[in-house]
N, C-alpha and C positions, 0 to 999 in steps of 0.2 A: 335407637341405642344401636350400636357396633363397637367391636373390638377394635382398637388402632394399632396397627403393628409397623415394623420400623425394620429397614432390612440391617442385619447384624453385621456390626464392624467386621469380626472375624472374616466372613462370608466374602465381604467386599475385599480384605486382606489377601485372601486365598485366591480368588478370581485374578487378582492383579499378578500374584506370584506366577501363576498358571500361564498368563500372558508374557511374562520375562522369560519364562524357560522356554516356552514353545516358540517365541521370537516371531516379531511382527513385520520382518523385511521381505519384499518379494521375490520372485524367481529370478534367474538369469537365462538368456539364451546362450551365452559363453561358458560352454561346461571346462573349459580350462581355467578360467578364472572363478568358478563355482568350487572346484576342487581343488584343494591345497595337496602337495606334495607331503610324503611321511616326515620328511625334515621342515619343510615351512610349519607343519602343524606343531611339531616338537618345539621349532625356535619360538612359535606364537603363543606357546603355553597351552595348546587346545587339552582338551579333558579335564579343566580345571573344574571341580565339584562346587556347585553354589550350594549354600546352607540353606536348608528347608526355611520358610516363614515362621518364626515363633507363634505359636498359640496365645491370641489376646483374650484377656480375661473381661469378663461381661459384668459390670458393676449393676448390681439389683439397687432397682429405683425403690426410693420411699415416697410416701404421700407426701406431695409439695406442701410447705407451712407446717408441718407437724414438727414438733421440738422432741427431743428424747425422752422426757417425762411422759409425752401423751405416746409417742411410738411404744414405749415399754408397757402401756396398758392393753397394748393389742396382742392378743395369744398367737402365737405361731402356728396353732392350728386353724387361726382364722385366714379365711381366703376370701372374704367379699366384706366391704365398709361403705358405709353411707356416711359420707362427711360433709356436714352442715356447719358452714361458718358465716359467722357474721363480722362485719368490719369493726366494729367499737362494741364496748360491753353493754352500753344500754340501748342499743340497737335493738328492733324487733322485726328486722327484714335481714334475710340472710340468702344464702345460695347453698346448694345442696350439689353433690357430684357422687356418683358411684364409681368404685374399684375393685379390681379383682388382682389376688397376688398371683403371679406366674411364678413357678417354683425356680425359674433361671434368670427372668428380666426383673422379677420382683413386681410392686405395684405400677398396674397400669389403670388408666382412666378408661372407662365403657360408656360414659354418657357427655352429654354435654352440661354446662350448667343448668340448673334448676331454680326457679325463683322459689322461695319459703319465707314462711313468717315462723316466727317464734314469740316469747312471751313479752307481755305490752312493755315492760321495764328491761328487757335484757337479757343477761346471761349471769348467772353465780354458781360459785364454787360451793356454796352452802344453803343448798335448796330450803326454803320452809314453806309448809303451807300456806297457802294465799297471798303468796309475795310477787305474784305474777312473772317470775323470771323462768328461763329454762335452766335445769341444770348441766353444768359443764361436765364433760368427760367421756367416757367409752363404756358403752351399754349394749348388752346382747340382745338381739332380735330374734325371738323363739315363737311368738304367738300372735294370731291376727285375728280379724272379724269384721263386722260391718252390717249396716241393715240390708245391702245389696248382697245377691248371690256371688259366691267365691270366684273371682274372675280366672282363678287357674293358678292357685299360688301353692308352693310345697310347704309352706307352714300349715299347722293346726289351723282352721279358719272356723269362728263361731258367730254364726248369723242368727241375727232375731231382732224384734222391735225394739230391745231395750238401747239399742245404739241410735236411736231416733234423738237428733239434736233440735231444740226448741230454742226462741228468744233470739236477741240479737246483741252483735259483739259490742268492742269497745268504740266502733267508729258507727253505731248504728246498723253496720250490716247484719243481713238475716243468717242464722246460723244454721239453717235447714240443709241437710246433706251434708254436715261435715262430717259424720260419723258413717256416711255411705262404705267407707272401706278406713280400716285402721289398722296399726303394727303398733303393738305394745313395746313401749321402750322400757328394760329391764331395770329402770332406776325405782328401788324401794318397791319391789314386789315380788312375787313367787312365781318365778319361769316355770311353764309346762302348763299354765292354767289361761282360762278365758282372760282376756283384756278386762274384761267387767269384774274379776276378782279384787277384791278391796284388800286383802291380807297386805301389810304393811311391816315387814320385819326391822325396819329401822324406826317404827314408831310413827303416828300418825302425825307428829310437829314435823316430820320431815317429808311431808306432801306424797303425793302420788299419783295414779293416773295420768302418766306422762305418755302421750302416743303420739305417732307419726300420723296425722289424718288428713282429710281434704280440705284445701285451702278455702275460705271464706272472704277473703278480701281484707283481712285485717289481722292484727297482732291476736295472740292465744293468750290462754291463762298460764302456758307453762309449756304446753305441746310444741310440736314442731308441724307444721301443714305445706303440703305440697298440692298444686293443681291435681283435679280430680283424674284426668288422662294419666299424668306422671306416679300418682298411687295406684295405679291399676299396671304400670310398667314394673315398678317397684314390687309389687305384689309377685307378679310374675317371676322376676328376677330373683327375689331370696329364694336361698337353698339351704336349707339347715345343715345339710352335710358340709357345707363350707362355713360352718361358725360364723354366721352374720353379725356384724355390730354396727351402731352408728357413734360415729365419733362428732361430738357436737360442741360449739362454745365459740366465743369469739376469736379472732386472730390471736391478738397477745397471749391469751390463755392456752392456747391448744399449740402456740410456738413454743412454748416451755418443754 
């Protein structure tokens, strides 16, 4: 995972202007032809002052494919975003990318696309308990945990045997290890508590327990899952001082 930087257009313009002001012509052995007389210089208009290049405005970048309604849900204080996108509303396969917001250049991707899974039946903007769809929206990421030791996250990390996953998934795949690392998605939960806290501010009917967790090679009940190595990277990258969020949904919904 690495920041991607590009030379600023303004810097290129200043370098080019500097070359014009300094001149690129070679010297001459004939002093008589290299030096104009005062009269010749006056006649040629010597001493003309060239205007300094105008400073260029850098357009701050937005996260690709997010529409104005979705962007408006990302607080100004947020400078980290995990963007999870599905191609269509009923797809349970998605792509995740990490973004950071630079105060001048705007949002910059800081990861390659990561494969992800979401709810078996895709996405919804009205999630309900047991609908097997993942909620669309922008949600805070404040709390983490898992069965395995903290891999080095800055988020509060709750470790314990309660994160043991059992049974099989929708495609017969074993669920063991799915909760080795989790990040709670702040959908219908109380931020600042363990991911295991079952408080449901919107009521039990609106579901909950939506996490980012280790992928088990199949669709989820409503969570987002990432390969185990990516989960460790994510946990180490997330910084509560940067008010991280997850932006999640299908392309059409997020483009609004």
